[in-house]
One Martini backbone bead per residue (centre of mass of N, CA, C, O) as a GRO file, in nm:
protein
  358
    1MET     BB    1  -0.932  -0.555  -1.898
    2LYS     BB    2  -1.169  -0.787  -1.762
    3TYR     BB    3  -1.195  -0.961  -1.443
    4ILE     BB    4  -1.306  -1.257  -1.261
    5ILE     BB    5  -1.313  -1.368  -0.921
    6HIS     BB    6  -1.391  -1.690  -0.786
    7ASP     BB    7  -1.434  -1.748  -0.444
    8LYS     BB    8  -1.504  -2.062  -0.320
    9LYS     BB    9  -1.404  -2.062  -0.026
   10TYR     BB   10  -1.541  -1.749   0.052
   11HIS     BB   11  -1.791  -1.665  -0.120
   12PHE     BB   12  -1.689  -1.470  -0.372
   13LYS     BB   13  -1.661  -1.174  -0.583
   14SER     BB   14  -1.431  -1.024  -0.818
   15ALA     BB   15  -1.339  -0.711  -0.985
   16PHE     BB   16  -1.108  -0.615  -1.262
   17ASP     BB   17  -0.949  -0.327  -1.414
   18THR     BB   18  -0.657  -0.291  -1.600
   19GLU     BB   19  -0.701   0.014  -1.690
   20THR     BB   20  -0.841   0.169  -1.424
   21GLY     BB   21  -0.840  -0.005  -1.134
   22ALA     BB   22  -1.104  -0.120  -1.082
   23TYR     BB   23  -1.253  -0.240  -0.767
   24VAL     BB   24  -1.467  -0.522  -0.680
   25ARG     BB   25  -1.690  -0.669  -0.427
   26THR     BB   26  -1.864  -0.885  -0.278
   27GLY     BB   27  -2.029  -1.042  -0.075
   28ILE     BB   28  -2.137  -1.295   0.073
   29LEU     BB   29  -2.256  -1.587  -0.064
   30ASP     BB   30  -2.509  -1.776  -0.088
   31ASP     BB   31  -2.649  -2.071  -0.204
   32ASN     BB   32  -2.798  -1.869  -0.434
   33GLY     BB   33  -2.597  -1.615  -0.495
   34LYS     BB   34  -2.656  -1.412  -0.274
   35ASP     BB   35  -2.607  -1.111  -0.130
   36THR     BB   36  -2.538  -1.042   0.219
   37ASN     BB   37  -2.342  -0.783   0.289
   38VAL     BB   38  -2.092  -0.949   0.385
   39ASP     BB   39  -1.774  -0.908   0.439
   40PRO     BB   40  -1.503  -1.054   0.353
   41PHE     BB   41  -1.220  -1.121   0.532
   42MET     BB   42  -1.098  -1.306   0.289
   43ALA     BB   43  -0.877  -1.460   0.072
   44SER     BB   44  -0.726  -1.737  -0.099
   45TYR     BB   45  -0.569  -1.491  -0.239
   46PRO     BB   46  -0.392  -1.240  -0.317
   47HIS     BB   47  -0.480  -0.928  -0.482
   48LEU     BB   48  -0.213  -0.800  -0.348
   49ILE     BB   49   0.140  -0.760  -0.420
   50ASP     BB   50   0.426  -0.674  -0.244
   51VAL     BB   51   0.729  -0.624  -0.430
   52GLY     BB   52   1.071  -0.647  -0.334
   53ILE     BB   53   1.305  -0.581  -0.576
   54MET     BB   54   1.469  -0.413  -0.364
   55GLY     BB   55   1.773  -0.451  -0.165
   56HIS     BB   56   1.882  -0.159  -0.248
   57CYS     BB   57   2.003   0.180  -0.212
   58ILE     BB   58   2.158   0.419  -0.411
   59HIS     BB   59   2.081   0.659  -0.183
   60GLY     BB   60   2.161   0.575   0.107
   61LYS     BB   61   2.434   0.747   0.154
   62THR     BB   62   2.282   1.034   0.095
   63GLY     BB   63   2.001   1.063   0.243
   64LEU     BB   64   1.733   1.132   0.085
   65CYS     BB   65   1.506   1.083   0.290
   66ALA     BB   66   1.614   1.244   0.529
   67LYS     BB   67   1.618   1.521   0.378
   68ALA     BB   68   1.288   1.488   0.347
   69GLY     BB   69   1.182   1.375   0.636
   70ILE     BB   70   1.226   1.053   0.588
   71GLY     BB   71   1.193   0.737   0.738
   72CYS     BB   72   1.319   0.450   0.644
   73TYR     BB   73   1.157   0.148   0.698
   74GLN     BB   74   1.401  -0.025   0.535
   75SER     BB   75   1.688   0.081   0.587
   76GLY     BB   76   1.861   0.201   0.328
   77MET     BB   77   2.124   0.309   0.488
   78LEU     BB   78   2.201   0.002   0.613
   79VAL     BB   79   2.085  -0.196   0.394
   80GLN     BB   80   2.246  -0.460   0.187
   81GLN     BB   81   2.101  -0.619  -0.091
   82PRO     BB   82   1.999  -0.801  -0.325
   83ASN     BB   83   1.821  -0.810  -0.581
   84MET     BB   84   1.577  -0.933  -0.741
   85THR     BB   85   1.526  -1.183  -0.939
   86VAL     BB   86   1.380  -1.276  -1.226
   87GLU     BB   87   1.307  -1.564  -1.145
   88ASN     BB   88   1.151  -1.495  -0.889
   89PHE     BB   89   0.947  -1.302  -1.014
   90GLU     BB   90   0.830  -1.505  -1.216
   91SER     BB   91   0.716  -1.695  -1.000
   92ILE     BB   92   0.515  -1.498  -0.881
   93ALA     BB   93   0.357  -1.438  -1.145
   94ARG     BB   94   0.276  -1.728  -1.218
   95GLN     BB   95   0.111  -1.787  -0.953
   96SER     BB   96  -0.082  -1.510  -0.996
   97LYS     BB   97  -0.234  -1.582  -1.235
   98HIS     BB   98  -0.571  -1.512  -1.203
   99ARG     BB   99  -0.551  -1.429  -0.867
  100CYS     BB  100  -0.426  -1.154  -0.917
  101ASN     BB  101  -0.404  -0.803  -0.990
  102GLN     BB  102  -0.147  -0.674  -0.830
  103LEU     BB  103   0.189  -0.528  -0.844
  104ALA     BB  104   0.383  -0.378  -0.595
  105LEU     BB  105   0.664  -0.212  -0.644
  106GLY     BB  106   0.966  -0.238  -0.433
  107GLY     BB  107   1.158  -0.166  -0.145
  108ARG     BB  108   1.511  -0.072  -0.118
  109GLY     BB  109   1.407   0.144  -0.337
  110ASP     BB  110   1.393   0.225  -0.667
  111PRO     BB  111   1.240   0.031  -0.905
  112ASP     BB  112   1.344   0.199  -1.167
  113GLN     BB  113   1.659   0.086  -1.083
  114HIS     BB  114   1.641  -0.176  -1.189
  115GLU     BB  115   1.826  -0.381  -1.403
  116HIS     BB  116   1.518  -0.527  -1.490
  117PHE     BB  117   1.261  -0.346  -1.526
  118GLU     BB  118   1.134  -0.407  -1.803
  119GLU     BB  119   1.109  -0.713  -1.764
  120ILE     BB  120   0.921  -0.699  -1.519
  121LEU     BB  121   0.687  -0.554  -1.658
  122LYS     BB  122   0.642  -0.772  -1.876
  123ILE     BB  123   0.577  -1.008  -1.688
  124CYS     BB  124   0.322  -0.895  -1.576
  125ARG     BB  125   0.158  -0.876  -1.849
  126ASP     BB  126   0.197  -1.179  -1.931
  127ASN     BB  127   0.021  -1.235  -1.640
  128ASP     BB  128  -0.216  -1.026  -1.597
  129LEU     BB  129  -0.055  -0.792  -1.445
  130VAL     BB  130  -0.046  -0.495  -1.250
  131PRO     BB  131   0.189  -0.245  -1.238
  132ASN     BB  132   0.318  -0.072  -0.952
  133PHE     BB  133   0.477   0.236  -0.817
  134THR     BB  134   0.730   0.389  -0.610
  135THR     BB  135   0.909   0.708  -0.625
  136SER     BB  136   1.140   0.965  -0.588
  137GLY     BB  137   1.250   1.060  -0.896
  138TYR     BB  138   1.563   1.086  -0.928
  139GLY     BB  139   1.586   0.861  -1.190
  140MET     BB  140   1.402   0.988  -1.380
  141THR     BB  141   1.294   0.935  -1.721
  142PRO     BB  142   1.151   0.946  -2.028
  143GLU     BB  143   1.197   0.640  -2.075
  144ILE     BB  144   1.062   0.537  -1.817
  145ALA     BB  145   0.790   0.674  -1.861
  146LYS     BB  146   0.719   0.508  -2.118
  147LEU     BB  147   0.709   0.237  -1.972
  148CYS     BB  148   0.483   0.313  -1.781
  149LYS     BB  149   0.269   0.357  -2.001
  150LYS     BB  150   0.282   0.065  -2.121
  151TYR     BB  151   0.252  -0.107  -1.822
  152CYS     BB  152   0.119   0.074  -1.613
  153GLY     BB  153  -0.122   0.195  -1.407
  154ALA     BB  154   0.058   0.342  -1.178
  155VAL     BB  155   0.238   0.631  -1.040
  156ALA     BB  156   0.437   0.716  -0.760
  157VAL     BB  157   0.546   1.016  -0.591
  158SER     BB  158   0.739   1.116  -0.358
  159TRP     BB  159   0.726   1.374  -0.111
  160TYR     BB  160   1.043   1.558  -0.132
  161ARG     BB  161   1.059   1.863  -0.195
  162ASN     BB  162   1.189   1.871  -0.494
  163GLU     BB  163   1.296   1.911  -0.808
  164TYR     BB  164   1.280   1.601  -0.880
  165THR     BB  165   0.984   1.573  -0.807
  166TYR     BB  166   0.857   1.767  -1.020
  167LYS     BB  167   0.990   1.635  -1.272
  168ALA     BB  168   0.875   1.350  -1.245
  169ILE     BB  169   0.578   1.424  -1.256
  170GLN     BB  170   0.593   1.559  -1.536
  171MET     BB  171   0.704   1.324  -1.701
  172LEU     BB  172   0.466   1.133  -1.650
  173MET     BB  173   0.238   1.317  -1.755
  174ASP     BB  174   0.361   1.356  -2.043
  175ALA     BB  175   0.332   1.029  -2.092
  176GLY     BB  176   0.035   0.949  -1.964
  177VAL     BB  177   0.046   0.896  -1.662
  178LYS     BB  178  -0.084   0.785  -1.380
  179THR     BB  179  -0.040   1.034  -1.121
  180ASN     BB  180   0.094   1.019  -0.797
  181ILE     BB  181   0.104   1.117  -0.451
  182HIS     BB  182   0.322   1.042  -0.180
  183TYR     BB  183   0.235   1.121   0.163
  184VAL     BB  184   0.397   1.157   0.457
  185LEU     BB  185   0.233   1.137   0.774
  186GLY     BB  186   0.349   1.359   1.027
  187ASN     BB  187   0.461   1.571   1.266
  188ASN     BB  188   0.645   1.717   1.025
  189SER     BB  189   0.380   1.730   0.791
  190ILE     BB  190   0.081   1.821   0.868
  191ASP     BB  191   0.086   2.125   0.823
  192GLU     BB  192   0.140   2.114   0.520
  193ALA     BB  193  -0.103   1.938   0.443
  194ILE     BB  194  -0.323   2.132   0.529
  195GLN     BB  195  -0.236   2.370   0.351
  196ARG     BB  196  -0.243   2.226   0.074
  197LEU     BB  197  -0.544   2.144   0.088
  198LYS     BB  198  -0.661   2.429   0.116
  199GLU     BB  199  -0.490   2.523  -0.165
  200ASN     BB  200  -0.432   2.302  -0.376
  201ASP     BB  201  -0.092   2.247  -0.353
  202PHE     BB  202  -0.061   2.086  -0.642
  203GLN     BB  203   0.000   1.960  -0.925
  204GLU     BB  204  -0.124   1.995  -1.217
  205GLY     BB  205  -0.279   1.673  -1.318
  206ILE     BB  206  -0.310   1.499  -1.100
  207ASN     BB  207  -0.479   1.232  -0.966
  208ALA     BB  208  -0.337   1.192  -0.665
  209VAL     BB  209  -0.339   1.205  -0.302
  210ILE     BB  210  -0.153   0.998  -0.080
  211PHE     BB  211  -0.178   0.912   0.260
  212LEU     BB  212   0.093   0.812   0.471
  213LEU     BB  213   0.153   0.673   0.762
  214HIS     BB  214   0.360   0.707   1.007
  215LYS     BB  215   0.609   0.472   1.113
  216PRO     BB  216   0.797   0.292   1.373
  217ALA     BB  217   1.008   0.194   1.128
  218GLY     BB  218   1.317   0.154   1.121
  219GLN     BB  219   1.384   0.501   1.069
  220GLY     BB  220   1.131   0.543   1.217
  221THR     BB  221   1.003   0.757   1.455
  222LYS     BB  222   0.824   0.832   1.742
  223GLU     BB  223   0.845   1.149   1.724
  224ASN     BB  224   0.669   1.132   1.432
  225MET     BB  225   0.415   1.072   1.558
  226LEU     BB  226   0.068   1.044   1.571
  227TYR     BB  227  -0.227   1.150   1.751
  228VAL     BB  228  -0.560   1.150   1.826
  229ASN     BB  229  -0.537   1.423   2.025
  230ASP     BB  230  -0.455   1.583   1.784
  231PRO     BB  231  -0.601   1.857   1.638
  232ARG     BB  232  -0.475   1.815   1.349
  233VAL     BB  233  -0.610   1.550   1.276
  234GLU     BB  234  -0.899   1.650   1.249
  235GLU     BB  235  -0.844   1.870   1.041
  236PHE     BB  236  -0.739   1.684   0.823
  237PHE     BB  237  -0.989   1.492   0.780
  238LYS     BB  238  -1.196   1.720   0.701
  239LEU     BB  239  -1.051   1.771   0.416
  240PHE     BB  240  -1.181   1.516   0.270
  241GLU     BB  241  -1.481   1.669   0.242
  242ILE     BB  242  -1.346   1.835   0.022
  243LYS     BB  243  -1.319   1.966  -0.276
  244HIS     BB  244  -1.092   1.861  -0.533
  245PRO     BB  245  -0.886   1.852  -0.830
  246PHE     BB  246  -0.816   1.591  -0.672
  247LYS     BB  247  -0.757   1.314  -0.538
  248VAL     BB  248  -0.817   1.165  -0.207
  249GLY     BB  249  -0.610   0.955  -0.002
  250MET     BB  250  -0.544   0.641   0.184
  251ASP     BB  251  -0.424   0.440   0.393
  252SER     BB  252  -0.522   0.191   0.612
  253CYS     BB  253  -0.389   0.331   0.868
  254ASN     BB  254  -0.609   0.585   0.843
  255VAL     BB  255  -0.903   0.476   0.882
  256PRO     BB  256  -0.969   0.537   1.184
  257GLY     BB  257  -0.971   0.847   1.137
  258ALA     BB  258  -1.209   0.855   0.937
  259ILE     BB  259  -1.417   0.725   1.126
  260ARG     BB  260  -1.397   0.952   1.346
  261TYR     BB  261  -1.406   1.240   1.152
  262CYS     BB  262  -1.593   1.143   0.928
  263LYS     BB  263  -1.929   1.192   0.762
  264LYS     BB  264  -1.922   1.164   0.418
  265ILE     BB  265  -1.800   0.903   0.392
  266LEU     BB  266  -1.783   0.600   0.225
  267PHE     BB  267  -1.704   0.326   0.406
  268GLU     BB  268  -1.719   0.103   0.181
  269SER     BB  269  -1.453   0.234   0.035
  270LEU     BB  270  -1.302   0.122   0.275
  271ASP     BB  271  -0.989  -0.033   0.391
  272THR     BB  272  -0.846  -0.195   0.602
  273CYS     BB  273  -0.635  -0.404   0.689
  274GLU     BB  274  -0.496  -0.642   0.439
  275GLY     BB  275  -0.322  -0.817   0.593
  276ALA     BB  276  -0.370  -1.154   0.519
  277ARG     BB  277  -0.640  -1.097   0.336
  278TYR     BB  278  -0.538  -0.922   0.041
  279SER     BB  279  -0.229  -0.900   0.139
  280CYS     BB  280   0.137  -0.876   0.072
  281TYR     BB  281   0.494  -0.946   0.130
  282ILE     BB  282   0.784  -0.963  -0.089
  283GLY     BB  283   1.107  -1.007  -0.076
  284PRO     BB  284   1.426  -1.035  -0.221
  285ASP     BB  285   1.452  -1.310  -0.025
  286MET     BB  286   1.165  -1.460  -0.024
  287LEU     BB  287   1.005  -1.323   0.207
  288MET     BB  288   0.692  -1.361   0.369
  289VAL     BB  289   0.452  -1.109   0.464
  290PRO     BB  290   0.171  -0.933   0.548
  291CYS     BB  291   0.378  -0.679   0.592
  292SER     BB  292   0.630  -0.447   0.531
  293PHE     BB  293   0.632  -0.351   0.849
  294ASP     BB  294   0.765  -0.634   0.918
  295GLN     BB  295   1.086  -0.592   1.013
  296GLY     BB  296   1.106  -0.839   1.232
  297LYS     BB  297   0.977  -1.102   1.114
  298ARG     BB  298   0.733  -1.239   1.284
  299TYR     BB  299   0.562  -1.353   0.996
  300GLN     BB  300   0.750  -1.532   0.842
  301VAL     BB  301   0.793  -1.683   0.508
  302SER     BB  302   0.943  -1.914   0.299
  303LEU     BB  303   0.963  -1.952  -0.063
  304LYS     BB  304   1.177  -2.187  -0.065
  305ASP     BB  305   0.953  -2.401   0.074
  306MET     BB  306   0.700  -2.253  -0.069
  307THR     BB  307   0.418  -2.134  -0.164
  308ILE     BB  308   0.207  -1.875  -0.161
  309GLU     BB  309  -0.040  -2.035  -0.069
  310GLU     BB  310   0.097  -2.174   0.173
  311ALA     BB  311   0.180  -1.913   0.317
  312TRP     BB  312  -0.106  -1.793   0.340
  313ASN     BB  313  -0.188  -2.075   0.520
  314SER     BB  314  -0.017  -2.020   0.752
  315GLU     BB  315   0.045  -1.971   1.086
  316PRO     BB  316   0.156  -1.681   1.086
  317PHE     BB  317  -0.089  -1.559   0.925
  318GLU     BB  318  -0.305  -1.648   1.132
  319GLN     BB  319  -0.199  -1.484   1.368
  320PHE     BB  320  -0.244  -1.211   1.237
  321ARG     BB  321  -0.554  -1.238   1.195
  322ASN     BB  322  -0.631  -1.282   1.501
  323LYS     BB  323  -0.590  -0.984   1.579
  324MET     BB  324  -0.845  -0.891   1.425
  325ARG     BB  325  -1.060  -1.087   1.527
  326GLY     BB  326  -1.003  -1.003   1.851
  327ALA     BB  327  -1.067  -0.713   1.821
  328CYS     BB  328  -1.297  -0.522   1.955
  329PRO     BB  329  -1.581  -0.691   2.030
  330THR     BB  330  -1.780  -0.427   2.132
  331CYS     BB  331  -1.756  -0.269   1.869
  332ASP     BB  332  -1.946  -0.099   1.618
  333LYS     BB  333  -1.661  -0.068   1.425
  334LYS     BB  334  -1.521  -0.342   1.370
  335ALA     BB  335  -1.584  -0.390   1.058
  336LEU     BB  336  -1.409  -0.132   0.963
  337CYS     BB  337  -1.109  -0.176   1.148
  338MET     BB  338  -1.015  -0.421   1.338
  339GLY     BB  339  -0.819  -0.228   1.531
  340GLY     BB  340  -0.613  -0.205   1.324
  341CYS     BB  341  -0.293  -0.232   1.368
  342PRO     BB  342  -0.119  -0.534   1.449
  343LEU     BB  343   0.180  -0.416   1.489
  344MET     BB  344   0.096  -0.088   1.572
  345PRO     BB  345  -0.118   0.032   1.801
  346GLU     BB  346   0.001   0.334   1.842
  347ILE     BB  347  -0.114   0.447   1.547
  348VAL     BB  348  -0.408   0.446   1.628
  349PHE     BB  349  -0.708   0.643   1.570
  350CYS     BB  350  -0.793   0.552   1.894
  351ASP     BB  351  -1.004   0.611   2.220
  352ARG     BB  352  -1.194   0.399   2.282
  353LYS     BB  353  -1.326   0.198   2.528
  354GLU     BB  354  -1.354  -0.063   2.330
  355ARG     BB  355  -1.064  -0.095   2.305
  356LYS     BB  356  -0.890  -0.403   2.186
  357THR     BB  357  -0.606  -0.593   2.206
  358VAL     BB  358  -0.406  -0.900   2.115
   0.00000   0.00000   0.00000
């Protein structure tokens, strides 16, 4: 199924294919409907919503993430809340029908372990929304993999370097699911990332490896942060320009690094921080923030008091956007990265003299 969203408020159109996940949008359209090639700053409703259906992690006490060298940014070892109710999830889906493209299921734990996981997937499709999610793979079963094939666009398995990681990836691929690997890139993992990319050392048949930049949020430490002047960072990004048997991608937090070090990437294909512009996060407690890494809830709005659209247009979200609007006013790369992360400027791979945060 393919459908087009005409954003009359911000004067552009976007198209999404629910089968392939292909997403394109025009530039701002002039009065005659002609594309000006100026990228719209934001949409009138989020095109992707990160929905934290998990309020607690069943592996929290075992330290599954910590053992894999990953600091849970949602503090799954420490925080225990109820999972999102089906009623609340259905409210999100109903409001988002034909206005949003995808719901990325997440939260504090593996979404596939939610007690109403199948029902949640079905609600997505009943409202013409494509569900995607990331899992540690620890609780993956052939039955869950079949559900993923039936309902999901893609599933990502976190790179936990363990036997259950490889088994989960294989189970999903055997079920015919578009399967990605999510690799957290930090000081403790970049050497491995470089080596594996050089040797194409990931399971045969995967769709893509997506590199997610480590952030000092939750149980993520500053000691594991990477910095722009680390020579390994440049070496890593240059490997994006080499052909691999799988797709290689990155989260928006890595985009400033690609802008600095890559020469052959089509920059129009990259999107910098989409928080409060094209995406947001809704937690199991129905608190909505521009980005799931706002663990301090500096920009939170409660959906118990308002709709998603009202929260999207709220003052806290506008404050978040203004950090991007006001960043780096004299930089010729401003339109590409908008100053990088508005929450944690210390993670941004940029040391240009024009850099200025708000």
